[in-house]
Every structure is written in structure tokens, then in C-alpha cells.
C-alpha positions in Angstrom: -2.4 34.9 40.0 -0.2 35.2 36.5 2.0 32.4 37.9 -1.0 30.0 39.0 -2.4 30.5 35.7 1.0 29.6 34.3 1.5 26.4 36.3 -1.9 25.1 35.6 -1.4 25.5 31.8 2.0 24.1 32.1 0.5 21.0 33.4 -2.2 20.7 30.9 0.5 21.2 28.1 2.5 18.5 29.6 -0.1 15.9 29.5 -0.8 17.1 25.8 2.6 16.8 24.5 4.3 14.6 26.9 1.5 12.4 28.2 0.1 11.4 25.1 3.0 10.0 23.6 3.7 7.7 26.7 0.1 7.0 27.0 -0.3 5.9 23.2 3.2 3.7 23.6 1.6 2.3 26.5 -1.5 1.4 25.6 -0.3 0.1 21.9 2.1 -2.1 23.0 -0.2 -3.5 25.9 -3.3 -4.3 23.8 -1.7 -5.1 20.3 2.1 -6.1 21.1 4.1 -6.1 17.8 1.6 -3.5 16.0 4.0 -0.7 16.7 7.4 -1.2 14.7 10.7 -0.1 16.2 10.4 3.0 14.1 7.3 3.9 15.7 8.3 3.5 19.1 11.6 5.4 18.7 9.4 8.4 17.1 6.9 8.6 20.1 10.1 8.4 22.5 11.5 11.1 20.4 8.6 13.4 20.5 8.0 12.7 24.2 11.6 14.3 24.6 10.6 16.8 22.3 7.7 17.7 24.2 9.9 18.7 27.0 11.1 22.1 25.5 8.0 22.9 24.1 6.5 22.9 27.4 9.5 24.7 29.0 9.3 27.5 26.2 5.7 27.8 26.6 5.8 28.1 30.5 8.4 30.9 30.1 6.6 32.7 27.7 3.8 32.8 30.2 5.7 34.0 32.9 8.1 36.4 31.0 6.9 39.6 29.4 8.3 42.1 26.4 10.7 40.5 24.0 11.5 37.4 26.3 8.0 36.1 25.7 8.2 36.8 22.4 10.9 35.1 21.7 10.3 31.8 24.1 6.8 31.9 22.5 8.3 31.7 18.8 10.7 29.0 19.9 8.2 27.1 21.2 5.9 27.3 18.1 9.4 26.2 15.9 9.5 23.3 18.1 5.8 22.2 17.6 6.5 22.5 13.7 9.2 19.7 14.3 6.7 18.1 16.7 4.0 17.7 14.2 6.4 16.2 11.5 7.5 13.9 14.0 3.6 12.9 15.3 2.5 12.9 11.6 5.2 10.7 10.3 5.8 13.2 7.5 2.1 12.6 5.8 2.5 8.8 5.5 1.9 5.6 7.9 2.5 2.1 7.0 1.5 -0.6 9.8 2.3 -4.2 9.3 -0.1 -6.6 12.0 -0.9 -10.2 11.6 0.2 -10.1 7.8 -2.1 -7.1 6.8 -0.2 -4.2 5.5 -1.9 -1.1 5.7 -0.7 2.1 4.2 -1.8 5.8 4.9 -1.3 8.9 3.3 -2.5 12.1 4.5 -0.3 14.9 3.4 -3.2 17.3 2.9 -4.1 16.9 6.5 -0.4 17.5 7.7 -0.5 20.8 5.5 -3.4 21.7 7.2 -1.9 21.6 10.6 1.3 23.0 9.6 -0.7 25.8 8.2 -2.5 26.2 11.3 0.7 26.2 13.3 2.4 29.0 11.0 -0.6 31.2 11.5 0.0 31.4 15.0 3.8 32.8 14.7 3.0 36.4 14.0 0.8 36.4 17.2 3.7 36.8 19.8 5.2 39.6 17.4 2.3 41.3 17.0 1.3 41.1 20.9 5.1 42.6 21.8 4.6 45.0 19.2 1.0 46.0 20.6 2.5 46.3 24.3 5.5 48.2 23.2 3.5 50.9 21.5 0.7 51.0 24.7 3.9 51.6 27.1 5.4 54.4 24.6 1.9 56.3 24.8 1.9 56.2 28.3 
């Protein structure tokens, strides 16, 4: 049952971390050709390739136990931090289309999302310590 759940979660994470960047590239380029500059297309491609180790590390964290799970999940969270910085464009975006330039600054949103990811980093360590203490008491 644990393997079935891990595979189901793997598929969901694959859609989120790999499928969404691919879908964005296709949809935006199909509907608004020229909207995404080379920088944004390259960034989404890089995000897609960065999503592969994230999905695999989370899968390893789901199917393994103890310290292997902890190391895999912490590694995945570090990659999620990199992924977030990449997708969010370091808190600024500038789009030029049909003679109009739109510039957006959203560093506080980026900080909020980064804080949300950073809060999750102690969880694998605490889970490992809790599991180790339970096994020690038995």
C-alpha cells in the first residue's frame, strides 16, 4: 500500500513540477506568440529539468525510511527553494508585447513563499528523531 500511495503522489508531483512549466510554455506560445522572451522560455525549460530531481527525491523520501527518507526530503526541499527562485524570477518580471512593457515587482510574495518552504525543512528531521525515539523505547 505504501508503494501505491508513493506512485500516486509521484504522478501528482510530476504534474505540478514538470507538467505545469511544459504546459505554460505551450499555452502561452500558442496563444500569444512572442510574449515569452528567450529568457522566460529558457527559465521554464530549466524549471522543468529541475522538477525531475525534485520528483525523484520526494519519491525516494516516500518509499524509504529513517535517515534515507530524511536526507531525500531535505534535498528535495533545497531543490524546491531553487525551483521557487527560478519560477518567481527573483521577485521581478518584465514583459514586452506589442509595444507595451509591463514590469512587476513582487519580492514580498517571493519571501512569503520562501518562508513557507523553509518552515518545512525541520519536519523531516523531527520526523526522523520521533521515529528513532519510538524505536528506542520499544
